[in-house]
C-alpha positions in Angstrom: 44.0 -7.1 -16.1 41.8 -4.4 -15.0 38.1 -6.1 -15.9 39.4 -9.2 -14.0 40.1 -7.9 -11.2 37.2 -6.0 -10.8 35.2 -9.1 -11.5 37.4 -11.0 -8.5 36.9 -7.8 -6.1 33.2 -7.8 -6.8 32.9 -12.0 -5.8 34.9 -11.1 -2.7 32.9 -8.3 -2.2 29.7 -10.6 -2.4 31.0 -13.1 -0.5 31.8 -10.8 2.9 28.2 -9.4 2.1 26.9 -12.9 2.3 29.3 -13.9 5.0 28.0 -10.2 7.5 24.3 -10.8 6.1 24.5 -14.2 7.2 26.1 -12.6 11.0 23.1 -10.5 11.3 21.1 -12.2 11.2 22.0 -15.1 13.7 22.3 -11.9 15.7 19.3 -10.1 15.0 17.1 -14.0 16.0 19.4 -14.4 19.1 18.0 -10.9 20.5 14.6 -11.3 19.6 14.4 -15.0 21.8 16.2 -13.5 24.3 13.4 -11.2 24.6 10.8 -13.2 23.9 12.1 -15.5 27.3 11.5 -12.6 29.5 8.7 -11.8 28.1 6.8 -14.2 27.8 5.5 -16.7 30.7 4.4 -20.0 28.8 2.5 -21.0 30.9 0.3 -18.2 30.1 1.1 -18.0 26.7 -1.3 -21.5 27.1 -4.2 -20.0 28.7 -5.2 -17.7 26.2 -4.5 -20.0 23.3 -7.0 -21.9 25.3 -9.6 -19.8 25.4 -9.8 -18.8 22.2 -13.3 -17.6 20.7 -13.7 -19.7 17.7 -16.2 -17.1 16.1 -14.2 -14.0 16.6 -11.1 -16.8 15.1 -13.1 -17.8 12.0 -13.7 -13.9 11.2 -9.9 -13.5 11.0 -9.8 -16.7 9.2 -12.3 -14.6 6.6 -10.8 -11.2 6.9 -7.7 -12.9 5.9 -9.0 -14.3 2.9 -10.7 -11.8 1.5 -7.6 -9.1 1.9 -5.5 -11.7 0.1 -8.1 -12.0 -2.7 -7.6 -7.9 -3.0 -3.5 -8.1 -3.1 -3.7 -10.3 -6.0 -6.4 -8.3 -8.0 -4.0 -5.1 -7.2 -0.8 -7.5 -8.4 -3.2 -8.4 -11.5 -4.0 -5.0 -12.3 -0.1 -4.0 -12.4 0.4 -6.8 -14.1 -2.2 -7.0 -16.8 -2.1 -3.2 -17.8 1.7 -3.7 -19.3 2.1 -6.8 -19.7 -0.2 -9.8 -21.6 0.4 -12.8 -18.7 -2.1 -15.1 -17.7 -3.7 -15.4 -14.5 -2.3 -18.9 -13.7 1.8 -16.5 -13.6 0.0 -14.2 -11.9 -1.7 -15.9 -9.3 2.2 -18.5 -9.0 4.2 -15.2 -9.3 2.7 -13.9 -5.9 2.8 -16.9 -4.1 6.4 -18.1 -5.4 7.3 -14.7 -4.3 6.4 -15.0 -0.9 8.1 -18.3 -0.8 11.2 -16.2 -1.8 10.7 -13.8 0.6 10.9 -15.7 3.2 14.9 -16.3 3.7 15.8 -13.3 2.0 16.4 -9.5 4.4 13.2 -7.3 3.5 11.0 -9.3 2.0 13.8 -8.8 -0.8 12.5 -12.2 -2.4 9.8 -11.1 -3.5 11.5 -9.4 -6.5 11.6 -12.9 -7.6 8.2 -12.6 -8.6 9.7 -12.5 -12.6 10.2 -15.8 -12.2 7.2 -17.2 -12.6 6.2 -14.8 -15.8 7.3 -16.2 -18.8 8.1 -13.9 -22.1 8.0 -10.6 -20.3 11.7 -9.2 -19.4 12.7 -9.7 -16.3 13.7 -5.8 -15.5 10.4 -5.0 -16.1 8.3 -7.4 -13.1 10.9 -6.1 -11.1 9.5 -2.9 -11.6 5.5 -3.6 -11.2 7.2 -5.4 -8.3 8.7 -3.0 -6.5 5.7 -0.3 -7.8 3.9 -3.0 -5.6 5.5 -2.4 -2.0 6.6 0.9 -2.4 2.1 1.2 -2.2 2.2 -0.4 0.4 5.0 0.8 2.2 3.3 4.4 1.4 0.2 2.7 2.9 2.2 1.5 6.6 3.4 4.9 6.8 0.4 7.1 6.3 -1.1 5.5 8.9 1.2 4.6 11.5 3.1 8.2 11.0 0.1 9.3 13.3 -0.3 6.7 15.3 3.7 7.2 15.5 3.1 10.9 16.5 1.0 9.9 20.0 3.5 7.0 21.1 3.2 7.2 24.8 7.0 7.2 25.0 9.8 9.7 24.9 11.8 9.0 22.2 14.9 10.9 20.9 15.1 13.9 18.8 17.2 11.6 15.9 14.8 8.8 16.0 12.3 11.6 15.3 14.4 13.3 12.4 14.8 10.0 11.2 11.5 9.4 10.5 10.2 12.4 9.3 13.3 12.2 6.7 11.9 9.1 5.5 8.5 10.2 5.8 8.9 12.9 3.5 10.9 10.9 0.9 7.9 7.6 0.6 5.3 11.1 0.5 7.6 13.1 -2.3 8.2 9.4 -4.2 4.5 8.1 -4.1 2.7 11.9 -5.2 5.0 11.8 -7.9 4.6 8.6 -8.6 0.9 9.0 -9.2 0.7 12.4 -10.4 3.9 13.1 -12.4 5.2 9.8 -13.5 6.7 10.3 -16.8 7.8 13.3 -15.6 9.9 11.3 -12.8 11.2 8.8 -15.5 12.7 11.2 -16.8 14.5 13.1 -14.2 15.5 8.9 -13.5 16.4 8.6 -16.7 19.6 11.1 -16.2 21.2 8.1 -13.4 23.8 6.7 -15.9 22.7 3.2 -14.2 19.4 3.6 -15.9 20.8 5.9 -18.8 22.0 2.4 -20.4 18.7 0.8 -23.1 18.5 -2.6 -21.2 18.2 -1.3 -18.1 15.8 1.4 -19.5 13.1 -1.2 -18.7 13.3 -0.8 -15.0 11.8 2.0 -14.8 9.6 1.5 -18.1 6.9 1.5 -15.5 7.1 5.1 -14.9 6.5 5.9 -18.5 3.3 4.4 -19.3 1.7 5.1 -15.8 -1.3 7.5 -15.8 -3.6 8.9 -12.8 -6.0 7.0 -12.9 -4.5 3.8 -12.8 -2.0 5.0 -10.0 -5.5 6.4 -8.1 -6.9 3.2 -8.8 -3.3 0.9 -7.4 -3.2 3.2 -4.7 -7.5 2.4 -3.5 -6.6 -1.0 -3.8 -3.3 -1.3 -1.8 -5.3 0.8 1.2 -8.1 -2.2 0.8 -5.3 -4.8 1.5 -3.8 -2.3 4.2 -7.5 -3.0 5.8 -8.3 -6.3 5.8 -4.7 -6.8 7.1 -5.8 -4.7 10.4 -8.9 -5.3 10.7 -7.7 -9.2 11.0 -5.1 -8.4 13.9 -8.1 -6.3 15.2 -10.1 -9.3 15.7 -7.4 -12.2 16.5 -6.9 -10.0 19.6 -9.6 -10.4 21.1 -10.3 -13.1 19.7 -7.8 -14.5 22.8 -8.7 -11.8 24.6 -11.8 -9.5 24.5 -11.9 -5.7 24.3 -8.8 -5.5 22.7 -9.5 -4.2 18.8 -8.5 -0.5 19.7 -4.9 -0.9 20.9 -4.7 -4.2 18.4 -5.1 -1.1 15.7 -3.0 1.3 16.9 -0.6 -1.3 17.9 -0.7 -2.9 15.2 -0.3 0.3 12.7 2.8 1.7 15.6 4.6 -2.0 14.7 3.3 -1.9 11.1 5.4 1.6 10.5 8.8 0.7 12.5 8.5 -2.9 10.1 8.9 -0.4 7.6 11.4 2.4 8.8 13.7 -0.1 10.3 13.2 -3.3 9.1 15.4 -5.5 11.1 13.5 -9.1 10.7 15.1 -12.6 10.1 12.1 -15.0 8.5 9.4 -11.5 9.3 10.2 -12.2 13.1 11.8 -8.7 15.1 11.2 -5.1 15.2 7.1 -5.5 14.5 6.5 -8.4 16.9 8.5 -6.5 20.0 7.3 -3.4 19.8 3.4 -4.6 19.6 4.6 -6.2 22.5 5.9 -3.3 24.0 2.5 -1.4 22.9 0.5 -4.0 24.6 2.7 -3.9 27.7 2.4 0.0 28.1 -1.5 -0.1 27.4 -1.5 -1.9 30.5 -2.4 -5.3 29.2 -0.5 -9.2 28.4 2.6 -9.3 25.7 0.8 -13.1 25.2 -1.7 -11.5 23.9 -0.1 -9.2 21.6 2.9 -12.5 20.8 -0.6 -14.6 20.6 -2.0 -12.5 17.9 0.9 -12.1 15.4 1.8 -15.6 15.6 -1.2 -16.2 13.7 -0.7 -13.5 11.3 2.3 -14.4 10.9 1.1 -18.1 10.4 -1.9 -17.3 8.0 -0.3 -14.2 5.7 2.9 -15.8 5.6 3.9 -18.9 6.1 0.8 -20.5 4.2 0.9 -18.2 0.7 4.6 -18.8 1.3 3.8 -22.8 1.5 1.4 -22.3 -1.6 4.2 -20.5 -3.3 6.3 -23.3 -2.9 3.9 -26.1 -5.0 4.2 -23.1 -7.5 8.5 -22.9 -7.0 8.1 -27.2 -6.8 5.9 -27.3 -9.9 8.3 -24.5 -12.3 11.7 -24.1 -10.7 13.4 -20.9 -10.9 14.6 -20.9 -14.3 14.0 -16.3 -14.6 10.7 -17.4 -15.8 11.1 -19.5 -18.6 9.8 -22.4 -20.6 12.2 -25.6 -20.2 
């Protein structure tokens, strides 16, 4: 009877969670659209799109491709050092993760990469994905925190404290993972959920880690971030010359804010708003920021998601096992 009540309660809880999540997304979308309606002038936006500098735009495309290659190589390194997955499985899991992430808040759908890798426990692939995300988050915090400290607006002390607490936790986690992964493993194994044998696979990656491999992943993460950053810089100057430095600072700040405040709908939200606000503060048009952010979104989210859709339709979402 108790198990029945527990199962029923769990289903009700999930149902209400989905309802709350749905209405929250609608609210965020309405707020974002309203913000654009009062901030963006369509005629000015069209003018910037008409006068785009093709050379800088093509360079941005090249940077997008190169950055994506580094991202795939990093994921391949993480997976290959722990499993015998094929290159096809690795690539399909990377792009398939983009497809699943676009419909979930905070890109949590990326955890679905395990659906495309065969003969490996799904818990292990989830842990590899989490590892990949943690390194990305760390880089976002490292670069963004520097800009945040010098952000030319007065912000509440509560926000300052929140940001520093989040940054401290992220730094502590990543340093522990890089330098003392096994100690972290034995610390986490004391948690009742992870103490169960089947759930230990969520943190198996910690037990099998070493400093050399972790530093390699860290360097891969930095390179991916830098290509992503420079891509946005060239997109920005393709719409208006002389915006490269402002674009760099705005990008680092916006990605940092998105990391600590993941308020988005289909990857649109706090990042784009903060970009437009920063450009305005620097005396530049918000339309430039929106144009650059739009193409950044097309390149780094929509195109990979479309490629991933091919793998989803071909392989099917069936827990990564052959039919």
